[in-house]
C-alpha positions as CSV (number, residue, x, y, z in Angstrom):
1,X,-41.4,-26.9,23.0
2,X,-37.9,-27.5,22.5
3,X,-38.0,-28.1,18.5
4,X,-40.4,-25.0,18.1
5,X,-37.9,-22.9,20.4
6,X,-34.6,-24.2,18.1
7,X,-36.6,-23.8,14.8
8,X,-37.1,-19.8,15.7
9,X,-33.4,-19.4,16.9
10,X,-32.2,-20.9,13.2
11,X,-34.6,-18.5,11.8
12,X,-33.4,-15.5,13.9
13,X,-29.9,-16.5,13.3
14,X,-30.7,-16.8,9.3
15,X,-32.3,-13.5,9.0
16,X,-29.7,-11.6,10.9
17,X,-27.0,-13.2,8.9
18,X,-29.0,-11.8,5.9
19,X,-29.5,-8.4,7.1
20,X,-25.6,-8.3,7.8
21,X,-25.0,-9.3,4.5
22,X,-27.0,-6.8,3.0
23,X,-24.9,-3.8,4.9
24,X,-21.8,-5.7,4.6
25,X,-21.1,-3.6,1.5
26,X,-20.2,-0.7,3.9
27,X,-18.1,-2.7,6.5
28,X,-16.8,-5.7,4.4
29,X,-13.4,-7.2,5.2
30,X,-10.9,-8.4,2.6
31,X,-11.1,-11.9,1.5
32,X,-9.3,-14.7,3.0
33,X,-6.2,-14.2,1.2
34,X,-5.7,-10.8,2.1
35,X,-7.0,-11.7,5.7
36,X,-3.7,-13.6,6.2
37,X,-1.6,-10.5,6.3
38,X,-4.0,-7.9,7.8
39,X,-4.5,-9.1,11.4
40,X,-2.4,-9.5,14.7
41,X,-4.1,-10.2,18.0
42,X,-4.3,-12.8,20.7
43,X,-7.4,-15.4,20.4
44,X,-8.2,-17.7,23.2
45,X,-11.2,-20.2,22.5
46,X,-12.8,-21.2,25.5
47,X,-14.5,-24.3,24.5
48,X,-17.4,-26.0,26.7
49,X,-16.4,-29.7,27.0
50,X,-18.6,-30.5,29.7
51,X,-21.0,-33.5,29.8
52,X,-24.1,-31.3,28.7
53,X,-22.7,-31.3,25.2
54,X,-23.2,-34.8,23.4
55,X,-20.1,-36.2,21.9
56,X,-21.8,-35.2,18.1
57,X,-22.4,-31.6,19.4
58,X,-18.7,-31.4,20.7
59,X,-17.2,-32.4,17.5
60,X,-19.4,-30.1,15.5
61,X,-17.9,-27.1,17.4
62,X,-14.5,-28.4,16.9
63,X,-15.0,-28.4,13.0
64,X,-16.6,-25.0,13.2
65,X,-13.5,-23.8,15.2
66,X,-10.9,-24.8,12.8
67,X,-12.6,-23.6,9.7
68,X,-13.4,-20.4,11.4
69,X,-9.7,-20.1,12.0
70,X,-8.4,-21.3,8.7
71,X,-7.7,-17.9,6.9
72,X,-5.5,-16.8,9.5
73,X,-1.9,-16.0,9.5
74,X,-0.4,-17.7,12.9
75,X,2.4,-16.5,15.2
76,X,4.1,-13.5,16.8
77,X,3.2,-10.3,14.9
78,X,0.2,-12.1,13.4
79,X,-2.6,-13.9,15.3
80,X,-1.9,-16.1,18.2
81,X,-4.4,-18.8,19.1
82,X,-5.1,-20.7,22.3
83,X,-7.5,-23.2,23.3
84,X,-8.9,-24.1,26.5
85,X,-11.4,-26.5,27.4
86,X,-14.1,-26.0,30.2
87,X,-14.7,-29.1,32.1
88,X,-14.9,-30.0,35.8
89,X,-11.2,-28.2,35.6
90,X,-10.0,-26.2,33.1
91,X,-7.7,-28.0,30.4
92,X,-5.2,-25.9,28.1
93,X,-5.1,-27.8,24.9
94,X,-2.4,-25.4,24.1
95,X,-1.1,-22.0,24.8
96,X,-0.8,-18.8,22.5
97,X,2.9,-19.5,21.4
98,X,2.6,-23.1,20.7
99,X,1.3,-22.8,16.9
100,X,2.8,-20.6,14.1
101,X,1.2,-22.4,11.0
102,X,-2.0,-23.6,9.9
103,X,-1.1,-27.2,9.5
104,X,0.1,-27.6,12.9
105,X,-3.1,-26.1,14.4
106,X,-5.5,-27.7,12.5
107,X,-4.0,-31.1,13.5
108,X,-4.0,-30.0,17.2
109,X,-8.0,-28.8,16.9
110,X,-8.5,-32.3,15.4
111,X,-6.7,-34.2,18.3
112,X,-8.8,-32.5,21.2
113,X,-10.8,-34.9,23.1
114,X,-14.0,-34.2,25.1
115,X,-13.7,-34.1,28.7
116,X,-17.1,-34.4,30.0
117,X,-17.6,-33.9,33.3
118,X,-19.3,-30.6,35.0
119,X,-19.0,-27.1,33.8
120,X,-16.9,-25.1,35.8
121,X,-16.6,-22.2,33.5
122,X,-15.4,-19.7,36.4
123,X,-12.1,-21.6,36.7
124,X,-11.7,-21.8,33.2
125,X,-12.0,-17.6,32.9
126,X,-9.2,-17.5,35.7
127,X,-6.9,-19.2,33.4
128,X,-7.9,-17.1,30.1
129,X,-7.5,-14.2,32.0
130,X,-4.0,-15.1,32.9
131,X,-3.6,-16.1,29.0
132,X,-4.7,-12.7,27.9
133,X,-3.5,-10.2,30.5
134,X,0.1,-11.7,30.9
135,X,1.0,-11.6,27.4
136,X,3.6,-9.1,27.2
137,X,2.5,-8.2,23.5
138,X,0.2,-5.3,23.3
139,X,-2.1,-6.2,20.9
140,X,-5.9,-6.7,20.6
141,X,-7.3,-9.4,22.8
142,X,-10.3,-11.5,22.1
143,X,-12.0,-14.7,24.1
144,X,-14.5,-16.4,22.0
145,X,-17.0,-18.7,24.4
146,X,-18.2,-21.5,22.5
147,X,-21.0,-23.0,24.7
148,X,-24.3,-24.6,25.0
149,X,-24.9,-22.4,27.6
150,X,-26.1,-24.7,30.5
151,X,-25.2,-23.6,33.9
152,X,-22.6,-21.3,32.9
153,X,-22.0,-20.4,37.0
154,X,-21.6,-16.7,38.2
155,X,-19.2,-15.8,35.0
156,X,-20.4,-11.8,35.7
157,X,-17.3,-11.3,37.8
158,X,-14.8,-13.0,35.7
159,X,-16.2,-11.4,32.5
160,X,-16.2,-8.1,34.0
161,X,-12.5,-8.4,34.8
162,X,-11.6,-9.6,31.6
163,X,-13.6,-6.5,29.9
164,X,-12.1,-3.8,32.2
165,X,-8.6,-5.2,30.9
166,X,-9.4,-4.6,27.3
167,X,-10.6,-8.0,26.5
168,X,-13.3,-8.5,23.9
169,X,-15.6,-11.5,24.8
170,X,-17.5,-13.0,21.8
171,X,-20.0,-16.0,22.3
172,X,-21.5,-18.8,20.0
173,X,-24.0,-20.7,22.0
174,X,-26.0,-23.7,20.7
175,X,-29.1,-22.1,22.6
176,X,-29.9,-24.8,25.3
177,X,-29.0,-22.1,28.0
178,X,-29.6,-18.7,29.5
179,X,-29.5,-16.1,27.0
180,X,-29.7,-13.2,29.4
181,X,-26.4,-14.4,31.3
182,X,-24.9,-14.3,27.8
183,X,-26.2,-11.2,26.8
184,X,-24.4,-9.5,29.7
185,X,-21.1,-11.3,29.0
186,X,-20.7,-10.2,25.5
187,X,-18.9,-7.2,24.4
188,X,-20.9,-4.9,22.4
189,X,-22.1,-4.7,19.8
190,X,-24.2,-7.7,20.9
191,X,-25.6,-8.4,17.3
192,X,-22.0,-9.1,15.7
193,X,-20.4,-10.6,19.1
194,X,-23.1,-13.0,20.5
195,X,-24.7,-15.6,18.3
196,X,-27.3,-18.4,19.1
197,X,-27.9,-21.3,16.6
198,X,-28.9,-24.8,16.3
199,X,-25.6,-26.9,16.3
200,X,-26.3,-28.4,13.2
201,X,-26.4,-25.0,11.4
202,X,-23.5,-23.4,12.9
203,X,-21.7,-23.0,9.9
204,X,-24.0,-20.3,8.7
205,X,-22.2,-17.9,11.0
206,X,-18.7,-18.6,10.2
207,X,-18.2,-15.6,7.9
208,X,-20.0,-13.1,10.1
209,X,-18.2,-14.2,13.1
210,X,-14.8,-14.5,11.5
211,X,-15.5,-10.8,10.0
212,X,-16.3,-9.5,13.8
213,X,-13.1,-10.7,15.1
214,X,-11.2,-9.4,12.2
215,X,-12.9,-6.0,13.1
216,X,-11.2,-6.3,16.3
217,X,-7.8,-7.5,15.7
218,X,-7.0,-5.7,12.3
219,X,-3.6,-4.2,12.4
220,X,-4.1,-0.7,11.1
221,X,-0.9,1.1,12.4
222,X,2.0,2.7,10.6
223,X,5.6,1.1,11.6
224,X,9.2,2.6,10.9
225,X,11.1,-0.8,9.8
226,X,14.5,0.8,8.7
227,X,15.9,4.4,9.7
228,X,19.2,6.0,8.5
229,X,20.2,9.8,8.9
230,X,18.9,10.5,5.5
231,X,15.9,8.2,4.9
232,X,13.3,6.2,6.4
233,X,11.1,2.7,5.5
234,X,7.5,2.8,6.4
235,X,5.6,-0.4,6.3
236,X,1.8,-1.1,7.3
237,X,-0.2,-4.3,7.0
238,X,-2.4,-4.1,3.6
239,X,-5.6,-2.8,4.0
240,X,-6.7,-2.2,0.2
241,X,-6.4,-4.0,-2.7
242,X,-5.1,-2.9,-6.3
243,X,-8.7,-2.9,-7.5
244,X,-10.2,-1.0,-4.3
245,X,-8.5,2.1,-3.9
246,X,-5.0,4.0,-3.3
247,X,-2.8,5.3,-0.3
248,X,-2.2,9.0,0.0
249,X,0.6,9.7,1.9
250,X,1.9,12.9,3.6
251,X,4.9,13.8,5.6
252,X,7.1,16.6,6.9
253,X,9.7,17.9,9.4
254,X,8.7,19.3,12.8
255,X,11.7,21.3,13.2
256,X,11.9,23.0,10.2
257,X,9.7,24.9,7.7
258,X,9.9,22.5,4.9
259,X,6.8,22.5,2.9
260,X,4.9,18.9,3.3
261,X,5.5,16.4,1.0
262,X,2.9,14.1,-0.8
263,X,2.8,10.9,-2.3
264,X,0.3,8.6,-3.9
265,X,0.4,5.0,-3.7
266,X,-1.3,2.0,-5.4
267,X,-3.7,0.0,-3.4
268,X,-1.6,-3.0,-3.3
269,X,1.6,-1.0,-1.6
270,X,2.5,-2.2,1.8
271,X,5.7,-0.1,2.2
272,X,7.4,3.3,1.3
273,X,10.8,4.5,1.3
274,X,11.3,8.5,2.2
275,X,14.7,9.8,1.3
276,X,16.4,13.1,1.2
277,X,15.7,13.6,4.9
278,X,17.7,15.7,7.1
279,X,19.7,14.0,10.0
280,X,18.9,14.2,13.6
281,X,15.3,15.5,12.8
282,X,11.9,14.7,14.0
283,X,9.4,13.8,11.2
284,X,5.8,13.0,11.2
285,X,3.9,10.9,8.3
286,X,0.5,10.0,7.6
287,X,-1.1,7.3,5.5
288,X,-5.1,7.7,4.5
289,X,-6.3,4.6,2.6
290,X,-8.9,5.9,0.0
291,X,-11.7,3.7,-1.2
292,X,-15.2,3.8,-2.1
293,X,-16.3,0.9,-0.7
294,X,-15.7,2.1,3.1
295,X,-14.1,4.6,5.3
296,X,-10.5,3.7,6.8
297,X,-8.6,5.0,10.0
298,X,-5.6,7.5,9.1
299,X,-2.3,5.8,10.2
300,X,0.0,8.0,11.6
301,X,3.8,7.8,12.6
302,X,6.6,10.3,14.3
303,X,10.3,9.4,13.8
304,X,13.4,11.0,14.7
305,X,16.3,10.5,11.7
306,X,19.5,8.9,12.7
307,X,22.6,12.0,13.6
308,X,24.5,12.2,10.4
309,X,27.9,11.3,12.3
310,X,27.6,8.1,14.0
311,X,29.9,7.6,17.1
312,X,32.5,6.9,17.5
313,X,33.5,9.7,14.8
314,X,36.6,10.7,17.1
315,X,38.9,9.1,19.3
316,X,41.5,10.7,21.7
317,X,44.3,9.3,24.3
318,X,45.1,11.3,26.9
319,X,46.9,11.1,30.0
320,X,49.1,8.2,29.2
321,X,51.6,6.9,31.7
322,X,54.5,4.5,31.7
323,X,51.6,1.4,32.2
324,X,48.3,3.4,31.6
325,X,46.2,4.9,28.7
326,X,43.1,7.4,29.1
327,X,41.0,7.1,25.9
328,X,37.8,8.8,25.3
329,X,35.7,8.9,22.1
330,X,32.6,10.9,20.8
331,X,29.7,11.8,20.0
332,X,28.1,10.2,23.0
333,X,24.8,8.9,21.7
334,X,23.2,6.8,24.4
335,X,19.7,6.4,22.2
336,X,21.4,5.1,19.4
337,X,24.4,2.9,20.7
338,X,24.0,0.0,22.8
339,X,27.4,-0.5,23.6
340,X,31.0,0.4,23.1
341,X,33.9,-2.3,22.7
342,X,37.9,-1.1,23.5
343,X,40.2,-3.6,22.1
344,X,43.8,-2.5,22.4
345,X,47.4,-4.7,21.9
346,X,50.8,-3.9,21.8
347,X,52.0,-3.2,18.3
348,X,53.2,-5.4,16.2
349,X,52.3,-8.8,18.3
350,X,51.0,-8.0,21.8
351,X,47.9,-9.9,23.3
352,X,44.7,-8.1,22.5
353,X,42.6,-7.1,25.2
354,X,38.8,-6.0,25.2
355,X,36.8,-3.9,27.5
356,X,32.8,-3.6,26.9
357,X,31.4,-0.6,28.2
358,X,27.5,0.7,28.3
359,X,26.2,3.1,25.5
360,X,26.1,6.1,28.0
361,X,29.9,5.7,28.5
362,X,32.5,7.4,26.5
363,X,35.9,7.0,28.1
364,X,37.7,4.5,29.9
365,X,41.7,4.0,31.4
366,X,43.5,1.4,30.1
367,X,46.0,-0.2,32.7
368,X,48.4,-3.1,32.9
369,X,50.2,-1.7,29.9
370,X,53.9,-2.5,28.7
371,X,56.3,0.8,29.3
372,X,57.4,2.6,26.2
373,X,55.1,0.7,24.3
374,X,53.2,1.3,21.0
375,X,49.2,0.3,21.3
376,X,46.7,0.0,18.6
377,X,43.3,0.9,20.3
378,X,40.1,0.3,18.3
379,X,37.1,1.7,19.7
380,X,33.7,0.3,18.1
381,X,30.1,0.9,18.8
382,X,27.2,-1.3,18.2
383,X,24.2,0.6,17.4
384,X,20.5,-0.2,18.0
385,X,19.7,-0.9,14.4
386,X,22.9,-3.6,14.6
387,X,25.3,-1.4,12.5
388,X,28.6,-1.2,13.8
389,X,30.8,1.6,13.7
390,X,35.0,1.6,14.8
391,X,37.7,4.0,14.7
392,X,41.3,3.2,15.6
393,X,44.3,4.9,16.8
394,X,47.9,4.5,17.9
395,X,49.3,5.6,21.1
396,X,52.6,5.2,23.1
397,X,53.2,4.6,26.7
398,X,55.7,6.6,28.6
399,X,59.1,5.1,28.8
400,X,59.5,7.0,32.2
401,X,61.5,9.9,30.5
402,X,59.2,11.3,28.2
403,X,55.4,11.8,27.9
404,X,53.5,9.7,26.1
405,X,52.6,10.2,22.2
406,X,49.8,10.0,20.0
407,X,49.6,8.8,16.4
408,X,46.5,8.6,14.4
């Protein structure tokens, strides 16, 4: 009876893959070479390592896992992978920030040892929840559960909590277990997120499962990677190829009556520079991938160009006395400047002192100065984009008989 059941499930998995392939012309993902740059997300592999799996089954699942992940580019900003084993107690083989290249990941997967013991899936799901929901990155998150389905335990509650936190749950079962429990656990759609297949034929679902994961973690967004007062560089993950379509770019100012600008970009483009923009102005841009193979989402972004004048554009010295000088500068740009640094020293050979101030501050009182001396005062601003702008003035402290003087 068991042999007949496995044979039936194998046929079902094969026919489903065939029907999926027949419709893949509508939703197909790029080839593996393009996959390397199109995805960003966190994947936790929940691997059944209990005694209900034979060593042979366990090793087959490991090989399947390694091949499934092989095309992805790894690391922060791409795909991060963690492997968590299910046994009597959960065992975290490696966390999300450990492997940044395929060679390292593939070696780590090959080193994984079969735990055996009980199937404490509930405890492992608690660890998986911590891994996926405590990460700072706001990226798509996937739990891929690889199991024989034998006695998974009361997983409904932990799985429901993961789903409520936006985690997509996908399952590969070697068809020995409770299919109804697994049906409840996966995130819809069932036909692309739940796979039941004989362990000897698990390789037939590799492409379909990988495509399902890519659909979840495909990074379709438009980012501003460089900004000035008159230009902006937009960047996106490759969605098209040279021979598969082109991009339509539109952008315009939200605060003027300037007409909308349009550009057509080739399918192999992944960035564009917008020039001749107005300073201190909010713009919106949209990028629409055009292809006769499938429909793509339109990507959009809004951004504010930098002011035409960067702080400090003016430095003023006032209220000087025999031992102090008041220094102020402008314009104040708290959203642009990380911090200000004021350096001052007596001319020609005095010790140079330094004061660091928050980007929301535009004045300070320099004290402990020499009476009747000339000072060089330099105010520099470290902007959020890493650029530094500086301006210097000369100032004199009072000698006790006259007001302090300022020279630029």
